[in-house]
N, C-alpha and C positions, 0 to 999 in steps of 0.2 A: 745564619748564612744560607743563601739560596742553594737548593739542590742542583746538582749538575745535570746536564742533558742526558748523560748515560744512565742516570738513575730514574728517569721518568717511567711511570707505569704504563702498561698497555690499557687501552679503553676496555671497559667491562664487556662491551659487545660492539659489533661493527656499526650499529646505528646510533651509538651514543653521540649526542650532538656537541660535546665539549672535548677539548684537547688538554693534555697536561702541560701547563705552562712551566717554564723553568723556575718560577718563583715558588713552586710547590702547591699551586692551586689549579683547579679545573677552570678553563677559560674559554671565551669565544669572542671573536672580533665582530662587533656590531656597529654599523655606521662609521666605520673607520677607527674605532677605539677598542682596545682590549677590555673586556669585562670579566670579572672574577667571581666565582660562585661557591668556592669552598675547597678545602684541602684535599689532596690526593687520597688520603686515607678514608674519606667518606664520600664516594662518588654518588651514592643515593641521595644524600642531603644536597649535594651540589646540583644534581639534576632537578630536584624539587624546587630549589631556589631559582634555577634558570627558567623552569616552566612558569613560575609565579611572576617573573619579572620580564620575560622576553618581549611580550607584546608592548609594554611601556617603552622598553629600550629601542625596539625597532621603530616605534613611532616618534622617537626623539624625546621621550618624556622620562623623567626620573620616577622609578616605582615608589609606591607608598611604603612606609615602614613595614617590616615583615609581619609584626603582630597584627597590623591593620589588614594586610593582604590575607592572612589566615582566617580572619573573622568574616569575610564576605563570601558570597556564593559565586563560584566561577561558572563559566558556560558549561564545562563538562559535568560539574556537579548538578546543575539544573537539568541537563539533557539525560543524565543517568537516572535521576529520580523520576523524570517524566516517563522514560521508557519502562521503568519498573511498574509504574501505575498502569501503563497501557498493556503490558504483558499480563497483568492481573485481569484486565478487561477481556483479553483474548481467551484466557482460560475460563472465564465466566460466560463466554459466548456473546459478549456485548460489543466486540470489535473483531472484524475479519482479519485473518493473518495477512492478507494482502495490504490492508490499511496499516497494520503494524509495521510491515516491512518498509512501507513508504515513509512512515515516521522515523524509522531507524536511519534511512538514507538522508532524510532532512536533518536529523540531529548531527549526523556525521559532517554534513556540509556546513552547519552552523559552527561546529568545532574547528573545521579546517579554515573557514574564512574569518571568523571572529577571533579564533584562538582558544584552545581548551582552557588555559589558565586565566583568561581575561575575566575580571569580576563583572558580573552582569550589571551592577549598579553604576558602572562608569561608562557604559555604552552610550554613545551620543547619536543624534540624528545623522551625523556624517558616517558613523559606523554602519547604520542601516542603509544609507544611500549607497555606500560601497558594496554592501552585501547584495542589494537588489541589482546593481550593475553587473556584478560577477555572475549572478544567477541568470540574468537576461542574455548573457553572451551565448549560451548553449541551449536556450529553451525557446519554444514557440510561445505566443501569447497565452494560449490555453494552459500549457504546462507551467508557465511562469505564474499564472494566477493561482493554480493549484498549490504550487510550492510556497508562495507567499501566504496563502491561507493556512497551510500546515505550520508554517513558522509562527504565525499569530496564535495558533492553537497551543503550541509549545509554551510561548510566553504567557498567554492567558491562563494556562494551567498553573504556571509558576506563581502568578498573582493570586489566583483563587486558592491555591494550596498554601498561601502565605510563605512561599519560598523566596520570592523576590518582590520588589516594588514594581509599579507599573512602568514599562519601558518607555523611552522617549523616541518614538518612531520618526518623528519629524514629518515634513511635507512631501518627501520624495519616496516614501515606502508604500506606494499605492499599487494596486493591481492594474494590469493593462486595461485600456478602455474597452467597453463592450463592442465598439466599432472595430477595434483591432482584432478582437477575438472572432467576430463575425467574418471579417475579411480572411483571416487565416483558415477558418472552417470552409469558406467557399473555395479556397485554393487547395484544400486537402482532399485526398481520396475519400469517398463516402464509406462510412462504416456499415456496409450493406452487401450481402451476398446475393448473387443472381440465383434463380432456381437451379440452373445447371451446376453451379459451384456448390450449392447446398446439397444437391443429390450426390455430387462427387465426394463431399465430406462424409456423408453417411455411408457411402459405398466402400470407401477405402479406410475408414477408421477401424481400429481394433474393437473387440466386442464391447468393452466398457465405454470407450470414447464414442462409439456409435450411438449408444443409448443416451449419453450426455448430449450429443449433438441433436438428437431427436427432441430431447426436452427443451433445448435452446430454441429450436424452430417451432415446436408445438406449443410451448408455454412461455417462451421468453425468459428462460432461466439463465443465470450467470454462473461463473466459476464456483462461487461459494455456495450457491444453491444446490448444485449437483453434488458437490463434495460433502455437504453436511446433511443431505436429505436422509431421514430415517426410514427404515423398512415400513413402519406403520403409515407413512404418508401415502403409499400407493395401494389402491384397490384395483388390481389388474382384472379382476372378474367383472367389476362394474365399469372398468375403463375410465377411472377418475383419479385425480391426485389432489390432495388437500394438505397444503404445507405452507404455513405462514412464512413470510419473507424473513430470514434470519436477521437481516440488517435493521429492520424496523418493527418486526412482529405484526405487520399489517396482514390481515387475512388474504389468502391467495388460494384459488382452486381452479381446476380446468379439466375438461374432458380430454381424454388421450386418443390420439390417432391409432388405428390398427397397427401402423408401422412402428409407432412408439411402444405400444404394448408388446409387440413381438421382440423388440430390442431389449426391453426391460426384463422380459421372461428369460431371454438368453443369458442375461447377466445374473439373474437370480439363480438359475439352474447351475451356473458354474462359479458361484460366489465362493471364494476361498475361506478357510477358517480364520476368524479374526485373531490377530496377534495378541490382543489383550482385551480386557473388559471395555475399554474406552471405544473400541471399534465394533462392539456387539451390535449396536443399533444402526450403524451406517449401511445404507443400501449398496453404495459403491466402495469397494476395497481394492487396493493394488494387489498384484499377484502374490505379494508377501503377506497379505491380510492386514495391511495398514490403511488408515484413512488417507484420502487424497490430500487433505490439508492436515499437516502435523508439524510439531515442533522438533527441530533438530537438537542434538545434545548441547550444541553451543548456544542455544537460545533462539536462533532464527527460525521463522516459520516458513515452510515451503508449500507452494501451491502447485501440485503435480498436474492439475487439470490444464493450467496455462502452458506448462512445459510440453505435455504430450500433444496438445492442440497445435502449438507452434511447430512442432516437428511435422505434423500432418500438413500444415499449410506449406511448409518448405518442400515436402515430398511432392505435393501437387503443383508446385511452382506458382502459388497464388499468394505468397506472403507479401504484405504491404505494410508500411508504417501505420500504426494505429488500428489495424484490422486484426482482431484477436477473438478469443472465444466470446467475449462480451458483445462483439458485433452481431452475434446470433440474436441477442436481446434487442438490439437496434433494428435488425431485420424484421423480427416478429412485430414490433410496434409499428413500423412503417407500413407493413402490409395489413395488419389488423385494423389500423385506423380507417381503411377504406370501407369497413362495414358501417362506420358512423354510429357506433354505440360505445362512446368513451367509458361509461360506468362499467360495462361488461369487460372491456379491455383492461381497465384498471384493476378489476378483481382478479383477472387471470395473472397479471403482472405484479400485483402487490403494490400498486400505486394508490395514492390518496390525494385526489385533486382538491386543492383548497376551495372552499366555498360552502355555502349553507347546505346545499344538497348533500354533500358528503356526510355531514353530521347527522342528517335525518334519514338517509337512505338505509334501509334494512334489506339484507339478502336472506331469503328464507329457505334456500335449497330445494325449492319445489320445481315442478316441470317447466314453469315459465322461465325461471332462472337458468335451468339447464339448457333450454332452447336458445336463450340469448348467448350463453357462453359457447355452445356448440356452433352457433352461426358464425362466431368469430374464428374459432379454431378450424372449422371446415373451410372457411374462406382462405385462410393461410395455407391449409393443406392443398387446396386446388391450385394455389400459386406454386407451391412446392412441387407438385406432380406435373405442372405444366398443362393443366386441363382447363 
């Protein structure tokens, strides 16, 4: 005999998606029909059954037998294993925390749009078409291209790790055209600071951020560069920095401006005690002695450089979409290219231009090399000072 309405249990928690039907089972109305997922006495099992079947039911399809559903890899299983692998790469220094956080956001969007419990092997070209359309609603062409690239990285990892079979993307899961990306870039604010704004950034930044800004302008460094630079990278007596780019391990070195040296010395003289051994080698530490790039207890990685720089932009009323700390790197390259010595600019920035010359070019750290690098940095310094 069915249980009476007065005997119905309360939901285990307020976000529980099922309701206690009077027949004694947890239920939900889907596409106009009541669907049942298990008895009141076992809400956890009912929830698991619902998560495994809901995407099929919402699509108007009957779910596969339960034993078959349990044997396949779901979207959330794939994304969880992918992020575990990427977390290992961050810990090993092979992936930046910012890139890791981007992958986390991408995986969450995959789960939201495709469904956490959806088996990966039943995804169709239509699923990927719907996914692309949903992503395109709130993204410009460049952001959409980056997001689609990250999604392919996730699925390609699953194939390479033998977690899933190759997905069926279909004909509509393509990035925006190069023409669309160029048009958007032409309509966007340039990622470039004027000399006046560059000087204002250095003037009003707090002591650590001031030195970081100077490195961005002097050497074209980005967030991860300044956050991970070790003490040994800087020879302030000689006025030189030698620090391979963390992202690619490509050699990178540059003469330092007097203004940059002064800013770095101020940081060094007031550097707090490191909170633990992992921070011993970092040149820049927060006031609590922690690295500027670090992992929170919940697993997320935080980039404090971007956060404090954003606050400075807002304080100076010059915050614009797409203009962030990395715009200092864009600014350096734009002005440095006026010297017309691409190999020297590449060495300062840690770029490696494709071509035969790159493979055969040797830098010997002699006076001729220094003169070429100094010609680049002094040209940018003259732009910065307005002389």
